[in-house]
N, C-alpha and C positions, 0 to 999 in steps of 0.2 A: 315647490317648497324646499326651504335653506337655501339657498338657489344667491351667491354673489357674483352680479354681473360688472363688467371690467371695460370701463372707455365714455365716453359720453355720453349720461344720462336719458338729454332727449333724441338720440338716437334709441336709447335702452329700451325708450319708454314709448316710442312709440313701435319699433321691432317686436318685440315679446308681452308687454305688458297690455290683458284686455282690460276693456272699459270694465268698472263699476265692480274691480276685485280687491280690490287694498282698503283694507282696515283701519291705518294709520300712513300717514309720509312724514318725516322728520325732515326740513334738509336746511344742513348748512352752507349755501355756495359763498364763493367769493363776494368780497363786502364791495368791490370799485374803492380797493383800498390805496391804487396807484403803489402796491410792494407784488414782488416776487416773494414765495416759498420756498423752501426747501423741497425736495423731491422726499416720496417716502421712497417710493421704486426709481433704482441706479441703471436698470435695465430699458432706457429709454429708446426706442429703437422705431421702424418704422409701423408696427399695430402699436405703438406706447403714444401716437403723436397728443390725442386725446386726451388722455392722462399727465400729461405734460402742460396742456395748455392748458389747463385747470387748477395749476397752481402758480400762472403770470395773471396775479390781480391790476394787471394791465388793461386797459380797457380802448379799442379806436375802433374809427369807422372804418369797418373793411368789409370785404365779400362779406364772412358770415354775419355784419350788424344786417348789410343790407337786403342779403334773406334773408332773417329772421324778421326783418318789419317789414316787408313783399308777403310775408307768410301772413302776420297780421291782419292787412292792412286786403288785400285778396281773398283773406279766410282759406285760403291754399287747403288748410283741415278740415277745418269746417268745427275748428275750436276754441276759438274764438265769440265773441259775441261785441253787440253794436258799443254796448258801451266800452269796451278791453278798445274797441276800432275805435274808440272817439278819441278817448282816455289821448294815445296813442300820437291819434293824431295832432289833439292840442297840445302833446308835452311835444311836437317837431316842432311849434310856431314859438313856445316857451322855450326849450331846451338849445332847438340846432341838435344839424346833427357831428355830436363829439362826444368822449371819452363819454357823460353821465347815459346819455340816449343809447350809444352803443348796449351800455351794461344792463339800461332796462326794454328793449327791447328780447335780449337777450334770456333775460330772467320771466316778461310779457308767458314768450313761446314755451316753456319750459310748466312755468303756473302751469299755463294752459291742461297739458299734460299731463300734468297731476290730478288739474277736477275732474278731467276721463276718465281716468284710472279709479277715483273712492268711488268706495261703496258707499251707499247714502246717506247709510251708518260711520259713513267715515270724519275722519277731521284728519285737518292740518297744522304743521307746525313751523313756522319761518321764521330762517334762526339770520338776523341779519344785522346792523348798528347804525348810529343814526343815520350815518353818511346820506343812504338811501331809503329808512324805514319809511316814512313819509309817503314815499313817491309809490313803494312797492305798496305800501297797505291799498294805495287808489288801487293799481291794480288787479288786487284778492278783493278787492271787493268789486271789482269793476266782472273777474269772474265768477266767485261763488256768491256775494249780495243778492249780485240781480239777475240771478237763476234761483235763487229761493235760498241757497246755504244764508250761513250768520256771521259775520266777526263776533270773538266770546271773549278775550283778550288780549292786550299788550304787554305781555308777561316781559320784567328788566330787569336782569344777572348781574352784576355785580362783579364780575371778572376778577376786578385788582381792588387795593386798600384808596392807591394814592396813584395817580401819572401826575406828574411835573413838566405840568405847563408851562409854559410863557407867557403866552398872549391870552389865553382861553381860562374856563372853569380846567378841571383835569376831565378826559374824558374816562369813564373808566364804567366806564355798561355797557351792555347788550342790547337785544331788543330781539322778541322771538312773539311771531303773531300766530294767534292760533284764530281759527277758520273750522266751520265745518258745512260742510255739503247742503244741511237740511234740518230742520229739528229732532229727526229720531236719530240724531247721533248719542255715539255712545260715549259715558267718559263716566270712570273710576276714583269716584277721591284719592285724591294724594296725600297723607298726612302725616308732618313730619313728631320727632318721638315730642312729649311730656316734656319739663325740665322738671330736673330730682326733687329740687321745692316743691313744685306743686303736685308731686304726687305724696309726699313725705305730711305733707298738712293737710291735703283733701281724702287719703284712701290711709285706712285700716287693716289692717288683715282680718279677716275672720275666723270663724271656728274650723272653715275646710282647709286654712289657708290660701281665697283669694285674697284680693285687695280691693276691698269694699270701700263709695264711693261714698262719704262720711260727711259731708260739707252744704247740703243741704241745696237749696234748689229744686231736688225732685220731686216734680209734683205733678199727677195724674188730669190735672182740669188746667182750665183756659180763662179768661176772662167774659164776662158774660154771659146772655144767658139763650140756648139755641133751643130749635124744637128736635124730632127726630130721637134718635138714640140716644146723641150725646147730650139731652137734658135730661134723659130719664134716673131713676133710682137701680143705685147695681148695689148689692150685698148692704143694703141699711143707707147706705148714703147718695145723699138727693144732690146735685151741685146748683140744681135747675133754683135749690129754696139761698141760695147765699150768692145768685144775678152772678151763676161759673156754671161751666159744661167738662162734659168727660173730650179731653186730649189725647192723645198714648204722645210719649216722643221715641222720636227715629230712630234713636239708639235698643229700645229696646224690641224692634222687631226686623233691623236692619240685618242679622243672621238668621233667621227664620223663613220658613220657604214662605212661598207664594200663597199655600194653604192654610197659612196664618193671617199674612197677612192683609190677602181678601176677605180674611172674616166679614161675617157686620160687628161694631164698633161693642156691640153688650156678649156675645160670643167672644171675640177679641177678648176682651178684659178679664173676663171666667178662664182664657187659655189660659194667659199667660199669670192668671193667679197660681192654677195647677199646677203650671213650671218653673214654680220659685220667682219669678223675676216681677211679683207686686208683692208685697208686706202691710200687713194689715194688723195693728198695732191699737190696743185699748187705751183712748184718750187723743189719740191722731186725727185728728182736722176729717183728712180724705187716705184715701191708702196710696202707699210711696207706694214709686215703682225700683227695687234696685237695679246698680249698677256699677258692676264689677268692672276694673281693671282686664283689658284682653292683647292679645296681642296686638300688633298694627295702631293701636290707639293713637290718637291724638292731633292735635292741633289741623285742620285743612290749613295745606299748604298757601296762600296769599297771590299775586299778580308780584311782588318783589321778591327776588331769590338774591339773597347776599349770605354767603359766610361770614360767621360770627368768627374775629378771633378770640382766642385765651377764654373758648366756653368747652376746653377739655374736659371733661370729666363733672361737666354740669346736668348733660344732657340722662336722660333718664334710659338704660337698659345698655348704655354703651358709655367708654369712657373715649370716643372721639367727641370731637367739639361738632353746632350746631353746622345746619345744612349737606356739611357731607353724608350725616350720617342718614340723614332721608335724598327723594327724588332717581338713587344711581344715578349719581352726576357723571360721573364718568362713562356712563353711556352715553350720553346726552353731547356732549363737546366733546372735540379734540385733544384741549389742553388742560383738560384735568384726568 
């Protein structure tokens, strides 16, 4: 717990990280950019060689690349799949033993170790850029999807507003590939705060001081009559009479325990009514679920992440602008 390892991540993974022990892995490796970067440590000595090498993003077909290649095709550590071996052999024929191929074989042995260490509920985020993202996705497919994992998202992070390229469109984004080890993976929805205008137009303070949703759309039924509890009469309301059925929206129960979430439908409706989360007003066609603005509410984050300039002061609950107000981005990338 709470350990920081210093050195080559391949060596650390193999020596110190056991199988099936990691919940989440996020890696931001060199991108094969053919550029070198400033050291974050200045005491480079014999023990710090791996740290120094990590900031030299110019790859060559050298002894290290050959060693990685041999480990893949011979499956020395038994971490590869038939698909990943065949992929590397195919890429060798297409690319040849050069800089890009050296980079890809070096990443393949590391991604294989990431897969080994992840729990069945674990997730993997691979931060890269368009230079090699298409190859890296194939490698992840061969190591994850071929063994029952899944590719979930290609996330586009717009890292800058403009780049003055002279002979191409400006390259302004990075790529984050999101893979999971199995369909039992854990995923917590990340939300960005609502805009102030949205809250001001759709919520109003009630007598308790809470902000109550007042903009309509709160219904407890879905279209089409069904059998079972969802079509039965509850508190004098018969959804089947109007070709509808009971449908409890997720926001009503997402913060309640499993003892309520797992109740039979009519018992769940009754419990939500007792908790004051369903309102019955004379004259209304159906009961209405009550929705209040809670801390952490907002729109689920989508697969394009982009800071919006000049939005300071427009986001509910903060004076900061969009993007920097959510995701804890300073924890996800070295440049923010």
